Structures are given as C-alpha cells and as structure tokens.
LUMLUMVEX-236904 format. One record per residue: residue number from 1; residue in one letter; chain; x, y, z of N, C-alpha, C in turn. Coordinates in nm, 4 decimals, padded with zeros to 6 digits. Layout:
REM residues N
REC  NUM  A  A  X  Y  Z  X  Y  Z  X  Y  Z
...
This chain:
REM residues 81
REC  1  M  A  -00.2762  00.8921  -01.3157  -00.3654  00.7791  -01.3095  -00.4317  00.7635  -01.4463
REC  2  N  A  -00.4105  00.6484  -01.5092  -00.4696  00.6293  -01.6410  -00.6117  00.5753  -01.6290
REC  3  I  A  -00.6771  00.5588  -01.7423  -00.8203  00.5259  -01.7434  -00.8482  00.3879  -01.6844
REC  4  S  A  -00.7618  00.2897  -01.7078  -00.7880  00.1562  -01.6528  -00.7751  00.1563  -01.5006
REC  5  Q  A  -00.6837  00.2327  -01.4478  -00.6718  00.2420  -01.3023  -00.7929  00.3124  -01.2420
REC  6  M  A  -00.8499  00.4058  -01.3149  -00.9711  00.4725  -01.2662  -01.0884  00.3747  -01.2643
REC  7  Y  A  -01.0982  00.2885  -01.3660  -01.2039  00.1875  -01.3667  -01.1872  00.0908  -01.2500
REC  8  I  A  -01.0667  00.0496  -01.2236  -01.0405  -00.0415  -01.1123  -01.0753  00.0255  -00.9798
REC  9  A  A  -01.0348  00.1498  -00.9637  -01.0668  00.2223  -00.8404  -01.2175  00.2375  -00.8243
REC  10  A  A  -01.2875  00.2660  -00.9328  -01.4335  00.2791  -00.9261  -01.4985  00.1456  -00.8903
REC  11  A  A  -01.4477  00.0361  -00.9463  -01.5028  -00.0960  -00.9147  -01.4811  -00.1304  -00.7679
REC  12  I  A  -01.3662  -00.0975  -00.7150  -01.3379  -00.1252  -00.5735  -01.4295  -00.0423  -00.4841
REC  13  V  A  -01.4514  00.0830  -00.5194  -01.5402  00.1691  -00.4397  -01.6826  00.1147  -00.4427
REC  14  V  A  -01.7294  00.0729  -00.5603  -01.8647  00.0179  -00.5715  -01.8770  -00.1092  -00.4887
REC  15  L  A  -01.7773  -00.1971  -00.4929  -01.7811  -00.3200  -00.4126  -01.7812  -00.2895  -00.2633
REC  16  M  A  -01.7062  -00.1881  -00.2219  -01.7047  -00.1511  -00.0802  -01.8401  -00.0953  -00.0375
REC  17  I  A  -01.9035  -00.0167  -00.1218  -02.0353  00.0371  -00.0898  -02.1382  -00.0753  -00.0811
REC  18  L  A  -02.1328  -00.1709  -00.1746  -02.2241  -00.2845  -00.1696  -02.2038  -00.3679  -00.0437
REC  19  A  A  -02.0790  -00.3904  -00.0054  -02.0515  -00.4664  00.1166  -02.1037  -00.3931  00.2390
REC  20  L  A  -02.0884  -00.2624  00.2414  -02.1398  -00.1826  00.3528  -02.2920  -00.1901  00.3597
REC  21  L  A  -02.3586  -00.1800  00.2447  -02.5042  -00.1892  00.2428  -02.5529  -00.3268  00.2886
REC  22  V  A  -02.4835  -00.4309  00.2485  -02.5210  -00.5659  00.2917  -02.5045  -00.5790  00.4423
REC  23  C  A  -02.3983  -00.5255  00.4964  -02.3764  -00.5327  00.6409  -02.4806  -00.4530  00.7177
REC  24  V  A  -02.5193  -00.3377  00.6676  -02.6141  -00.2517  00.7381  -02.7556  -00.3090  00.7318
REC  25  F  A  -02.7968  -00.3562  00.6161  -02.9335  -00.4014  00.5980  -02.9512  -00.5526  00.6090
REC  26  S  A  -02.8536  -00.6214  00.6599  -02.8625  -00.7659  00.6737  -02.9636  -00.8021  00.7820
REC  27  K  A  -03.0519  -00.8958  00.7518  -03.1511  -00.9411  00.8490  -03.0858  -01.0265  00.9571
REC  28  N  A  -02.9951  -01.1102  00.9156  -02.9287  -01.2002  01.0078  -02.7857  -01.1495  01.0270
REC  29  R  A  -02.7547  -01.0990  01.1436  -02.6252  -01.0354  01.1660  -02.5188  -01.1319  01.2165
REC  30  K  A  -02.5436  -01.2608  01.2095  -02.4420  -01.3582  01.2487  -02.3285  -01.3572  01.1465
REC  31  A  A  -02.2096  -01.3773  01.1964  -02.0942  -01.3831  01.1065  -02.0985  -01.5159  01.0303
REC  32  T  A  -02.0858  -01.5084  00.9006  -02.0858  -01.6291  00.8184  -01.9544  -01.6369  00.7429
REC  33  R  A  -01.9140  -01.7566  00.7162  -01.7918  -01.7779  00.6408  -01.8227  -01.7770  00.4916
REC  34  L  A  -01.7214  -01.7440  00.4140  -01.7372  -01.7464  00.2688  -01.7528  -01.8896  00.2216
REC  35  T  A  -01.8355  -01.9087  00.1216  -01.8455  -02.0401  00.0602  -01.7207  -02.0616  -00.0259
REC  36  P  A  -01.6897  -02.1857  -00.0573  -01.5723  -02.2089  -00.1429  -01.5825  -02.1375  -00.2786
REC  37  L  A  -01.7023  -02.1319  -00.3344  -01.7189  -02.0648  -00.4631  -01.6978  -01.9137  -00.4498
REC  38  A  A  -01.7441  -01.8556  -00.3407  -01.7232  -01.7124  -00.3180  -01.5748  -01.6829  -00.2947
REC  39  S  A  -01.5073  -01.7714  -00.2247  -01.3631  -01.7535  -00.2042  -01.2874  -01.7591  -00.3360
REC  40  L  A  -01.3274  -01.8507  -00.4218  -01.2641  -01.8616  -00.5532  -01.2913  -01.7362  -00.6366
REC  41  A  A  -01.4133  -01.6851  -00.6296  -01.4474  -01.5621  -00.7009  -01.3635  -01.4457  -00.6501
REC  42  F  A  -01.3491  -01.4353  -00.5193  -01.2680  -01.3289  -00.4604  -01.1230  -01.3399  -00.5071
REC  43  G  A  -01.0714  -01.4619  -00.5135  -00.9348  -01.4828  -00.5615  -00.9173  -01.4405  -00.7068
REC  44  F  A  -01.0153  -01.4725  -00.7911  -01.0080  -01.4317  -00.9314  -01.0108  -01.2796  -00.9450
REC  45  I  A  -01.0930  -01.2141  -00.8652  -01.1002  -01.0677  -00.8724  -00.9685  -01.0056  -00.8278
REC  46  L  A  -00.9114  -01.0569  -00.7201  -00.7809  -01.0060  -00.6758  -00.6722  -01.0316  -00.7795
REC  47  A  A  -00.6749  -01.1487  -00.8415  -00.5766  -01.1782  -00.9459  -00.5949  -01.0837  -01.0646
REC  48  G  A  -00.7188  -01.0521  -01.0970  -00.7455  -00.9573  -01.2054  -00.6903  -00.8198  -01.1749
REC  49  I  A  -00.7002  -00.7788  -01.0483  -00.6436  -00.6495  -01.0089  -00.4918  -00.6541  -01.0167
REC  50  L  A  -00.4334  -00.7649  -00.9736  -00.2874  -00.7766  -00.9770  -00.2331  -00.7813  -01.1197
REC  51  F  A  -00.3068  -00.8431  -01.2115  -00.2624  -00.8537  -01.3497  -00.3253  -00.7468  -01.4384
REC  52  S  A  -00.3569  -00.6317  -01.3810  -00.4239  -00.5273  -01.4582  -00.3316  -00.4626  -01.5619
REC  53  D  A  -00.2011  -00.4861  -01.5520  -00.1095  -00.4319  -01.6525  -00.1359  -00.4929  -01.7903
REC  54  N  A  -00.1690  -00.6206  -01.7909  -00.2060  -00.6890  -01.9146  -00.3583  -00.6912  -01.9184
REC  55  Q  A  -00.4174  -00.5971  -01.9895  -00.5611  -00.5743  -01.9811  -00.6475  -00.6947  -02.0165
REC  56  P  A  -00.6218  -00.7687  -02.1241  -00.7098  -00.8821  -02.1539  -00.7106  -00.9870  -02.0422
REC  57  I  A  -00.5951  -01.0134  -01.9861  -00.5881  -01.1125  -01.8779  -00.6527  -01.0571  -01.7513
REC  58  G  A  -00.6225  -00.9335  -01.7160  -00.6771  -00.8735  -01.5949  -00.8282  -00.8642  -01.5978
REC  59  Y  A  -00.8828  -00.8129  -01.7079  -01.0278  -00.8000  -01.7180  -01.0940  -00.9368  -01.7303
REC  60  G  A  -01.0281  -01.0295  -01.7951  -01.0824  -01.1658  -01.8046  -01.0928  -01.2314  -01.6680
REC  61  L  A  -00.9874  -01.2155  -01.5861  -00.9908  -01.2727  -01.4519  -01.0987  -01.2070  -01.3660
REC  62  M  A  -01.1122  -01.0761  -01.3789  -01.2178  -01.0072  -01.3038  -01.3561  -01.0528  -01.3495
REC  63  G  A  -01.3727  -01.0702  -01.4782  -01.5013  -01.1168  -01.5306  -01.5371  -01.2554  -01.4802
REC  64  V  A  -01.4390  -01.3441  -01.4769  -01.4621  -01.4787  -01.4237  -01.4987  -01.4701  -01.2759
REC  65  G  A  -01.4311  -01.3836  -01.2022  -01.4611  -01.3679  -01.0601  -01.6023  -01.3170  -01.0365
REC  66  V  A  -01.6439  -01.2190  -01.1138  -01.7797  -01.1653  -01.1001  -01.8826  -01.2721  -01.1390
REC  67  L  A  -01.8559  -01.3457  -01.2444  -01.9466  -01.4521  -01.2863  -01.9612  -01.5584  -01.1778
REC  68  L  A  -01.8496  -01.5989  -01.1172  -01.8561  -01.6972  -01.0086  -01.9313  -01.6421  -00.8879
REC  69  A  A  -01.9136  -01.5154  -00.8587  -01.9848  -01.4540  -00.7459  -02.1356  -01.4531  -00.7722
REC  70  V  A  -02.1754  -01.4217  -00.8936  -02.3178  -01.4213  -00.9276  -02.3759  -01.5620  -00.9193
REC  71  V  A  -02.3019  -01.6601  -00.9671  -02.3466  -01.7998  -00.9563  -02.3628  -01.8388  -00.8101
REC  72  D  A  -02.2685  -01.7983  -00.7262  -02.2764  -01.8292  -00.5840  -02.3975  -01.7613  -00.5198
REC  73  I  A  -02.4258  -01.6387  -00.5593  -02.5429  -01.5681  -00.5055  -02.6707  -01.6423  -00.5422
REC  74  F  A  -02.6835  -01.6839  -00.6680  -02.8045  -01.7544  -00.7095  -02.8167  -01.8917  -00.6445
REC  75  R  A  -02.7038  -01.9581  -00.6211  -02.7096  -02.0896  -00.5565  -02.7494  -02.0788  -00.4101
REC  76  N  A  -02.7115  -01.9701  -00.3441  -02.7355  -01.9585  -00.2002  -02.8508  -01.8670  -00.1640
REC  77  R  A  -02.9249  -01.8149  -00.2583  -03.0290  -01.7177  -00.2242  -03.1475  -01.7792  -00.1524
REC  78  N  A  -03.1777  -01.9048  -00.1738  -03.2934  -01.9679  -00.1099  -03.2553  -02.0421  00.0177
REC  79  K  A  -03.1273  -02.0559  00.0451  -03.0840  -02.1253  00.1653  -03.0899  -02.0295  00.2829
REC  80  T  A  -03.1401  -02.0762  00.3931  -03.1405  -01.9952  00.5137  -03.0179  -02.0282  00.5953
REC  81  I  A  -02.9614  -01.9270  00.6550  -02.8381  -01.9460  00.7319  -02.8722  -01.9548  00.8776
C-alpha cells in the first residue's frame, strides 16, 4: 500500500466517522434526501477516488467535491427540515 492509498483510506475512515457522529447526535432523526449539490459533491469525491492513479486529477476532483459539500453545508445550515 503506497502513501496515496493510505491517504485515501484515512479520508474514507474520517468521513465514515463523521457520518456516524451525525447519525448518532442528530436532533431530527427523519430520513432526508441528499440535495442536488450534495449529490454532485459525492459524485466528485467518488470520481476522485476512482482516478487516484493520476494524482493531480484525483486530488483535484476530491477537492472540488469537498468544496461543494462545504458550500452545501453553509447553504443549508439555517434551513429547518
């Protein structure tokens, strides 16, 4: 396992832990659907993982996905579900 694969594995573990914490400490336990922007962010992150052989493209796609996810979080933080 080379260093870039270790970074990817660590990022996936961190995302899984964050998702678990959100599920456990969520105030509203209703199932909600992903927003279109969150779905697009998820797609970019998956594409970044798939194209991890070419590091500039893979990391660029992951960066765009994370940026879109952060934008989606800030856009939806004041909305009540």
